[in-house]
C-alpha positions as a LaTeX table, in Angstrom:
\begin{tabular}{lrrr}
\hline
Residue & $x$ (\AA) & $y$ (\AA) & $z$ (\AA) \\
\hline
Unk1 & 0.00 & 0.00 & 0.00 \\
Unk2 & 1.47 & 3.34 & $-1.02$ \\
Unk3 & 1.87 & 6.01 & 1.61 \\
Unk4 & $-0.22$ & 9.15 & 0.93 \\
Unk5 & 1.67 & 12.29 & $-0.02$ \\
Unk6 & 2.13 & 14.72 & 2.89 \\
Unk7 & $-0.24$ & 17.69 & 2.89 \\
Unk8 & 0.14 & 20.95 & 4.79 \\
Unk9 & $-1.67$ & 24.29 & 4.69 \\
Unk10 & $-1.90$ & 27.87 & 5.91 \\
Unk11 & $-4.75$ & 28.54 & 8.34 \\
Unk12 & $-6.11$ & 32.04 & 8.82 \\
Unk13 & $-9.17$ & 34.28 & 8.69 \\
Unk14 & $-8.84$ & 35.44 & 5.96 \\
Unk15 & $-6.05$ & 33.43 & 4.30 \\
Unk16 & $-6.63$ & 33.40 & 0.54 \\
Unk17 & $-4.23$ & 36.31 & 0.05 \\
Unk18 & $-1.34$ & 34.35 & 1.59 \\
Unk19 & 1.82 & 33.74 & $-0.45$ \\
Unk20 & 2.68 & 30.67 & 1.64 \\
Unk21 & 1.28 & 28.20 & $-0.94$ \\
Unk22 & 3.52 & 29.77 & $-3.58$ \\
Unk23 & 6.58 & 29.54 & $-1.30$ \\
Unk24 & 6.06 & 25.91 & $-0.29$ \\
Unk25 & 4.97 & 24.90 & $-3.76$ \\
Unk26 & 8.21 & 26.34 & $-5.14$ \\
Unk27 & 10.27 & 24.33 & $-2.64$ \\
Unk28 & 8.36 & 21.11 & $-3.32$ \\
Unk29 & 8.94 & 21.52 & $-7.04$ \\
Unk30 & 12.61 & 22.52 & $-6.92$ \\
Unk31 & 13.48 & 19.80 & $-4.39$ \\
Unk32 & 11.49 & 17.19 & $-6.31$ \\
Unk33 & 9.48 & 16.16 & $-3.25$ \\
Unk34 & 5.98 & 14.69 & $-3.13$ \\
Unk35 & 3.41 & 16.70 & $-1.26$ \\
Unk36 & 1.08 & 19.67 & $-1.45$ \\
Unk37 & 0.36 & 22.88 & 0.44 \\
Unk38 & $-3.04$ & 24.57 & 0.47 \\
Unk39 & $-5.17$ & 27.23 & 2.13 \\
Unk40 & $-7.78$ & 26.81 & 4.86 \\
Unk41 & $-9.91$ & 29.77 & 5.91 \\
Unk42 & $-11.15$ & 28.97 & 9.41 \\
Unk43 & $-13.36$ & 31.27 & 11.47 \\
Unk44 & $-12.09$ & 32.06 & 14.99 \\
Unk45 & $-14.77$ & 29.99 & 16.66 \\
Unk46 & $-13.82$ & 26.91 & 14.64 \\
Unk47 & $-10.05$ & 26.99 & 15.10 \\
Unk48 & $-9.75$ & 24.68 & 18.11 \\
Unk49 & $-11.85$ & 22.02 & 16.40 \\
Unk50 & $-9.88$ & 22.40 & 13.18 \\
Unk51 & $-6.54$ & 21.81 & 14.91 \\
Unk52 & $-7.82$ & 18.84 & 16.91 \\
Unk53 & $-8.95$ & 17.18 & 13.68 \\
Unk54 & $-5.91$ & 18.22 & 11.63 \\
Unk55 & $-4.64$ & 14.68 & 11.14 \\
Unk56 & $-8.11$ & 13.36 & 10.36 \\
Unk57 & $-8.36$ & 15.99 & 7.63 \\
Unk58 & $-5.28$ & 14.50 & 6.00 \\
Unk59 & $-2.74$ & 17.10 & 7.06 \\
Unk60 & 0.72 & 16.55 & 8.56 \\
Unk61 & 0.82 & 20.13 & 9.83 \\
Unk62 & 0.04 & 23.76 & 9.11 \\
Unk63 & 1.13 & 27.34 & 9.32 \\
Unk64 & $-1.02$ & 29.57 & 11.51 \\
Unk65 & $-1.60$ & 33.23 & 10.77 \\
Unk66 & $-3.80$ & 35.98 & 12.21 \\
Unk67 & $-5.99$ & 35.81 & 14.18 \\
Unk68 & $-5.23$ & 32.25 & 15.30 \\
Unk69 & $-1.69$ & 32.23 & 16.74 \\
Unk70 & $-2.77$ & 32.55 & 20.38 \\
Unk71 & $-5.51$ & 29.94 & 19.93 \\
Unk72 & $-2.96$ & 27.54 & 18.45 \\
Unk73 & $-0.71$ & 28.19 & 21.45 \\
Unk74 & $-3.52$ & 27.16 & 23.80 \\
Unk75 & $-4.51$ & 24.12 & 21.73 \\
Unk76 & $-1.35$ & 22.23 & 20.74 \\
Unk77 & $-0.08$ & 19.65 & 23.21 \\
Unk78 & 3.71 & 20.13 & 22.97 \\
Unk79 & 5.32 & 23.58 & 22.73 \\
Unk80 & 8.86 & 24.68 & 21.96 \\
Unk81 & 10.52 & 27.07 & 24.42 \\
Unk82 & 10.13 & 29.88 & 21.87 \\
Unk83 & 6.41 & 29.33 & 21.47 \\
Unk84 & 5.96 & 29.11 & 25.24 \\
Unk85 & 7.86 & 32.36 & 25.78 \\
Unk86 & 5.89 & 34.22 & 23.10 \\
Unk87 & 2.54 & 32.55 & 23.89 \\
Unk88 & 1.89 & 32.28 & 20.16 \\
Unk89 & 2.26 & 29.47 & 17.62 \\
Unk90 & 2.68 & 29.92 & 13.87 \\
Unk91 & 3.93 & 26.42 & 12.94 \\
Unk92 & 2.17 & 23.15 & 13.81 \\
Unk93 & 3.21 & 19.58 & 13.05 \\
Unk94 & 2.13 & 16.11 & 14.17 \\
Unk95 & 4.39 & 13.52 & 15.78 \\
Unk96 & 2.85 & 10.15 & 16.69 \\
Unk97 & $-0.59$ & 11.74 & 16.62 \\
Unk98 & 0.39 & 14.57 & 18.96 \\
Unk99 & 0.17 & 18.26 & 17.96 \\
Unk100 & 3.46 & 20.16 & 18.33 \\
Unk101 & 3.80 & 23.93 & 18.02 \\
Unk102 & 6.63 & 26.41 & 17.42 \\
Unk103 & 6.99 & 30.11 & 16.70 \\
Unk104 & 9.42 & 30.76 & 13.86 \\
Unk105 & 8.81 & 34.51 & 13.61 \\
Unk106 & 11.98 & 35.18 & 15.65 \\
Unk107 & 14.08 & 33.04 & 13.32 \\
Unk108 & 12.47 & 34.61 & 10.26 \\
Unk109 & 13.03 & 38.17 & 11.41 \\
Unk110 & 16.66 & 37.67 & 12.41 \\
Unk111 & 17.52 & 35.73 & 9.26 \\
Unk112 & 15.96 & 38.48 & 7.15 \\
Unk113 & 17.99 & 41.16 & 8.91 \\
Unk114 & 21.18 & 39.10 & 8.61 \\
Unk115 & 20.62 & 38.70 & 4.87 \\
Unk116 & 19.54 & 42.27 & 4.18 \\
Unk117 & 21.87 & 44.14 & 6.53 \\
Unk118 & 24.85 & 41.89 & 7.35 \\
Unk119 & 26.55 & 42.87 & 10.60 \\
Unk120 & 23.61 & 44.93 & 11.85 \\
Unk121 & 23.90 & 43.38 & 15.32 \\
Unk122 & 27.47 & 44.56 & 15.80 \\
Unk123 & 26.33 & 48.18 & 15.96 \\
Unk124 & 22.76 & 47.92 & 17.28 \\
Unk125 & 22.94 & 49.09 & 20.89 \\
Unk126 & 19.48 & 50.71 & 20.79 \\
Unk127 & 16.51 & 49.51 & 18.74 \\
Unk128 & 13.17 & 51.30 & 18.40 \\
Unk129 & 10.23 & 49.01 & 17.70 \\
Unk130 & 6.94 & 50.51 & 16.48 \\
Unk131 & 3.92 & 48.52 & 17.65 \\
Unk132 & 3.17 & 46.19 & 20.57 \\
Unk133 & 1.30 & 43.27 & 19.00 \\
Unk134 & 2.26 & 39.63 & 18.54 \\
Unk135 & 4.86 & 40.35 & 15.86 \\
Unk136 & 6.44 & 42.97 & 18.09 \\
Unk137 & 6.80 & 40.46 & 20.94 \\
Unk138 & 8.68 & 38.02 & 18.69 \\
Unk139 & 10.91 & 40.75 & 17.29 \\
Unk140 & 11.76 & 42.17 & 20.72 \\
Unk141 & 12.72 & 38.67 & 21.89 \\
Unk142 & 14.94 & 38.21 & 18.86 \\
Unk143 & 16.68 & 41.54 & 19.34 \\
Unk144 & 17.41 & 40.76 & 22.99 \\
Unk145 & 18.77 & 37.34 & 22.02 \\
Unk146 & 21.20 & 39.07 & 19.65 \\
Unk147 & 22.53 & 41.32 & 22.38 \\
Unk148 & 20.77 & 44.62 & 21.68 \\
Unk149 & 21.29 & 46.57 & 24.90 \\
Unk150 & 18.05 & 48.58 & 24.89 \\
Unk151 & 14.78 & 48.09 & 23.01 \\
Unk152 & 12.18 & 50.86 & 23.12 \\
Unk153 & 8.64 & 49.82 & 22.23 \\
Unk154 & 6.46 & 52.62 & 20.86 \\
Unk155 & 2.69 & 52.20 & 20.72 \\
Unk156 & $-0.33$ & 54.46 & 20.42 \\
Unk157 & $-1.87$ & 52.61 & 23.36 \\
Unk158 & 0.92 & 53.03 & 25.88 \\
Unk159 & $-0.55$ & 50.52 & 28.34 \\
Unk160 & $-0.09$ & 47.75 & 25.79 \\
Unk161 & 3.53 & 48.74 & 25.22 \\
Unk162 & 4.16 & 48.80 & 28.97 \\
Unk163 & 2.67 & 45.33 & 29.40 \\
Unk164 & 4.97 & 44.00 & 26.69 \\
Unk165 & 8.01 & 45.73 & 28.18 \\
Unk166 & 7.30 & 44.40 & 31.68 \\
Unk167 & 7.30 & 40.83 & 30.37 \\
Unk168 & 10.89 & 41.24 & 29.15 \\
Unk169 & 12.52 & 43.18 & 31.97 \\
Unk170 & 14.86 & 46.14 & 32.29 \\
Unk171 & 16.32 & 46.03 & 28.76 \\
Unk172 & 12.94 & 46.93 & 27.26 \\
Unk173 & 11.17 & 50.23 & 27.84 \\
Unk174 & 7.79 & 51.54 & 26.67 \\
Unk175 & 6.80 & 54.99 & 25.45 \\
Unk176 & 3.82 & 56.60 & 23.73 \\
Unk177 & 3.72 & 57.53 & 20.05 \\
Unk178 & 4.33 & 61.21 & 20.81 \\
Unk179 & 7.91 & 60.36 & 21.85 \\
Unk180 & 9.06 & 58.92 & 18.50 \\
Unk181 & 10.90 & 62.07 & 17.44 \\
Unk182 & 13.01 & 62.11 & 20.61 \\
Unk183 & 13.95 & 58.43 & 20.21 \\
Unk184 & 15.28 & 58.57 & 16.66 \\
Unk185 & 18.67 & 60.33 & 17.19 \\
Unk186 & 20.15 & 57.59 & 19.42 \\
Unk187 & 18.52 & 54.69 & 17.54 \\
Unk188 & 20.67 & 52.19 & 15.64 \\
Unk189 & 17.73 & 50.16 & 14.32 \\
Unk190 & 14.13 & 51.16 & 13.58 \\
Unk191 & 11.54 & 48.40 & 13.11 \\
Unk192 & 7.91 & 48.82 & 12.07 \\
Unk193 & 5.83 & 45.88 & 13.31 \\
Unk194 & 2.45 & 47.57 & 12.81 \\
Unk195 & 0.15 & 47.18 & 9.80 \\
Unk196 & 0.39 & 50.92 & 9.12 \\
Unk197 & 1.60 & 51.48 & 5.58 \\
Unk198 & 0.23 & 48.14 & 4.37 \\
Unk199 & $-2.00$ & 48.18 & 1.29 \\
Unk200 & $-5.50$ & 49.06 & 2.44 \\
Unk201 & $-4.34$ & 50.36 & 5.83 \\
Unk202 & $-3.70$ & 53.95 & 7.02 \\
Unk203 & $-0.21$ & 55.33 & 6.32 \\
Unk204 & 2.58 & 55.23 & 8.88 \\
Unk205 & 3.02 & 58.91 & 9.68 \\
Unk206 & 6.60 & 59.30 & 10.85 \\
Unk207 & 9.36 & 61.77 & 9.99 \\
Unk208 & 12.85 & 60.26 & 10.01 \\
Unk209 & 14.62 & 63.60 & 10.49 \\
Unk210 & 17.13 & 63.09 & 13.29 \\
Unk211 & 17.75 & 59.40 & 12.55 \\
Unk212 & 21.49 & 58.94 & 12.08 \\
Unk213 & 22.61 & 57.77 & 8.65 \\
Unk214 & 24.14 & 54.56 & 10.01 \\
Unk215 & 20.79 & 53.37 & 11.41 \\
Unk216 & 19.09 & 50.42 & 9.71 \\
Unk217 & 15.36 & 50.67 & 8.95 \\
Unk218 & 13.16 & 47.60 & 8.47 \\
Unk219 & 9.44 & 47.05 & 7.98 \\
Unk220 & 7.66 & 43.70 & 8.38 \\
Unk221 & 4.99 & 44.83 & 5.88 \\
Unk222 & 5.61 & 43.33 & 2.44 \\
Unk223 & 2.56 & 44.61 & 0.52 \\
Unk224 & 3.74 & 46.98 & $-0.83$ \\
Unk225 & 7.28 & 45.66 & $-0.89$ \\
Unk226 & 8.73 & 49.15 & $-0.49$ \\
Unk227 & 6.57 & 50.94 & 2.04 \\
Unk228 & 6.57 & 54.70 & 2.45 \\
Unk229 & 8.77 & 54.23 & 5.53 \\
Unk230 & 11.40 & 52.31 & 3.55 \\
Unk231 & 11.23 & 54.74 & 0.63 \\
Unk232 & 11.82 & 57.66 & 2.98 \\
Unk233 & 14.69 & 55.84 & 4.69 \\
Unk234 & 16.31 & 54.86 & 1.39 \\
Unk235 & 16.13 & 58.46 & 0.14 \\
Unk236 & 18.03 & 59.51 & 3.28 \\
Unk237 & 20.78 & 56.95 & 2.70 \\
Unk238 & 19.78 & 54.40 & 5.32 \\
Unk239 & 20.23 & 50.67 & 4.82 \\
Unk240 & 16.72 & 49.20 & 4.51 \\
Unk241 & 15.28 & 45.68 & 4.84 \\
Unk242 & 11.79 & 44.91 & 3.54 \\
Unk243 & 9.28 & 42.49 & 5.07 \\
Unk244 & 9.47 & 39.75 & 2.46 \\
Unk245 & 12.60 & 38.16 & 3.94 \\
Unk246 & 10.87 & 37.50 & 7.25 \\
Unk247 & 8.01 & 35.74 & 5.46 \\
Unk248 & 10.39 & 33.55 & 3.48 \\
Unk249 & 12.76 & 32.62 & 6.30 \\
Unk250 & 10.05 & 31.82 & 8.87 \\
Unk251 & 8.59 & 29.28 & 6.43 \\
Unk252 & 11.63 & 27.03 & 6.16 \\
Unk253 & 11.35 & 25.31 & 9.56 \\
Unk254 & 7.76 & 24.23 & 8.96 \\
Unk255 & 8.62 & 22.84 & 5.53 \\
Unk256 & 11.31 & 20.66 & 7.10 \\
Unk257 & 8.87 & 19.26 & 9.66 \\
Unk258 & 6.24 & 18.44 & 7.04 \\
Unk259 & 8.25 & 17.33 & 4.03 \\
Unk260 & 11.56 & 16.15 & 5.54 \\
Unk261 & 14.05 & 18.52 & 3.88 \\
Unk262 & 15.41 & 21.89 & 4.99 \\
Unk263 & 14.87 & 24.30 & 2.07 \\
Unk264 & 16.94 & 27.37 & 1.23 \\
Unk265 & 15.73 & 30.92 & 0.79 \\
Unk266 & 17.28 & 31.83 & $-2.55$ \\
Unk267 & 17.22 & 34.94 & $-4.75$ \\
Unk268 & 15.20 & 32.88 & $-7.24$ \\
Unk269 & 12.46 & 32.19 & $-4.67$ \\
Unk270 & 12.38 & 35.84 & $-3.64$ \\
Unk271 & 11.94 & 36.85 & $-7.29$ \\
Unk272 & 9.03 & 34.43 & $-7.69$ \\
Unk273 & 7.21 & 36.17 & $-4.84$ \\
Unk274 & 8.20 & 39.66 & $-6.01$ \\
Unk275 & 6.79 & 38.88 & $-9.45$ \\
Unk276 & 3.57 & 37.56 & $-7.92$ \\
Unk277 & 3.20 & 40.67 & $-5.78$ \\
Unk278 & 3.62 & 42.80 & $-8.89$ \\
Unk279 & 0.80 & 40.88 & $-10.63$ \\
Unk280 & $-1.59$ & 40.80 & $-7.68$ \\
Unk281 & $-0.43$ & 43.16 & $-4.90$ \\
Unk282 & $-3.54$ & 42.82 & $-2.74$ \\
\hline
\end{tabular}
């Protein structure tokens, strides 16, 4: 009896816009592996049931995107240390019938920065992070792991920023949005983790005057690929890193769990996604 081909998917609400099927499909094809990767749009109230029947649905695992990462954290049976620390899961796989969960956003963000701005961590004593959501928590954790001495979290709702900062300790501080201008001169790295500037969202209203030329600017938004923030930074001579790298690098660990090979993030894969974004940027 032949063994069925492994199947994985992206789970979100909505999820049809996701480029994950294109990424994993590219790797399956270039590596010559059997398997498939699809899309499942699951309403918030149905997510727990979906995960508990994942194997019965014929899947070996899944990626989890908004708004389900915290639900996945509460549902899977075995968590990695990273997922436990972040209280969010974006990668699920099954071992001996048991649901396992990880959070690869940290790995994806750091790998993207390493590729786009090599050596950034040797000069990043102070990082300013815009936003205090789930992505921000992963990014702050990654920056601290890399030895950044001080991370300042900026959020319009200051209470949320303070709650995030308190969970990390003295190397993380919280301020309100009105303080951005004062934070830029000493910053070595500026990270936008909000959805501001994304297609269909309000613009990110920030003036980079005062940011030193050696500072690196990165945005986790990848639609559009060059946000207004990155365009402004590039025009001022800053090194910039777009959000596509994080998406590509965070995907590799899940692929290895599901299909048995560790794929590479190559310029060719990046171009495939860039071309797709150009055709259908929504």
